[in-house]
C-alpha positions in Angstrom: -30.8 4.2 31.9 -30.1 1.1 33.6 -27.7 -1.6 32.1 -29.2 -5.1 32.3 -27.5 -8.3 32.1 -28.9 -10.7 29.6 -28.1 -14.6 29.6 -25.2 -13.7 26.8 -23.1 -11.6 29.0 -23.3 -13.0 32.5 -19.8 -13.9 33.6 -20.3 -17.8 33.6 -21.7 -17.3 29.6 -18.7 -15.2 28.8 -16.2 -17.6 30.2 -18.0 -20.8 28.2 -17.8 -18.4 25.1 -14.1 -17.8 25.6 -13.4 -21.5 26.2 -15.1 -22.6 23.3 -13.2 -20.0 21.2 -9.9 -21.5 22.7 -10.6 -24.9 22.2 -11.6 -24.7 18.8 -8.2 -23.3 17.7 -6.7 -26.9 18.1 -9.5 -29.0 18.5 -9.0 -29.3 22.3 -11.8 -30.5 24.3 -13.4 -27.5 26.5 -13.2 -29.8 29.5 -9.2 -30.0 29.3 -9.0 -26.3 29.3 -7.8 -25.3 32.8 -7.8 -21.4 33.6 -4.3 -22.0 34.9 -3.2 -23.9 31.7 -0.3 -22.3 30.0 -1.2 -21.4 26.5 2.4 -22.0 25.2 3.8 -25.0 27.5 0.5 -26.7 28.4 -1.4 -26.3 25.3 1.4 -26.0 22.8 -0.2 -22.9 21.1 2.2 -20.3 19.1 2.0 -16.8 18.4 -0.2 -17.2 15.3 -2.8 -19.3 17.4 -2.7 -16.6 20.2 -3.5 -13.8 17.4 -6.3 -15.8 15.9 -7.6 -16.3 19.4 -7.5 -12.6 19.7 -9.2 -11.7 16.6 -12.2 -13.8 17.1 -12.3 -12.6 20.7 -12.5 -9.2 19.4 -15.2 -10.1 16.9 -17.3 -12.2 18.8 -17.3 -9.6 21.9 -17.1 -6.5 20.2 -13.7 -5.4 22.1 -10.6 -4.1 21.2 -7.0 -6.0 22.6 -3.8 -3.9 22.4 -1.0 -5.5 21.3 0.8 -5.1 24.8 -1.7 -7.2 26.7 -0.1 -10.3 28.0 -2.0 -13.6 27.7 -0.1 -16.5 29.5 -2.9 -18.8 30.5 -6.7 -19.4 29.8 -7.3 -17.5 32.7 -5.9 -14.3 31.3 -8.2 -14.3 28.3 -11.1 -15.1 30.6 -10.3 -12.2 32.9 -9.7 -9.8 30.2 -13.0 -10.4 28.1 -15.0 -10.3 31.0 -13.5 -7.1 32.1 -13.9 -5.5 28.9 -17.0 -7.3 27.4 
């Protein structure tokens, strides 16, 4: 059996979906989301925001995110989902 990559699972598409999920949380334009942006300092996300984003990522990508995984930047979310989706 060979795994095939569909348009929905390409790295660029995954990144776009992750950015869309993050941007919806506080109505931030996806163009404002830099991969190096600090979730707490730059985007003003609190713990509840991060939990909601994680839950939405788990639903959308059918993955599990353990509590101990640190997410400090937008790029942390993108890297984790790419590695586990």
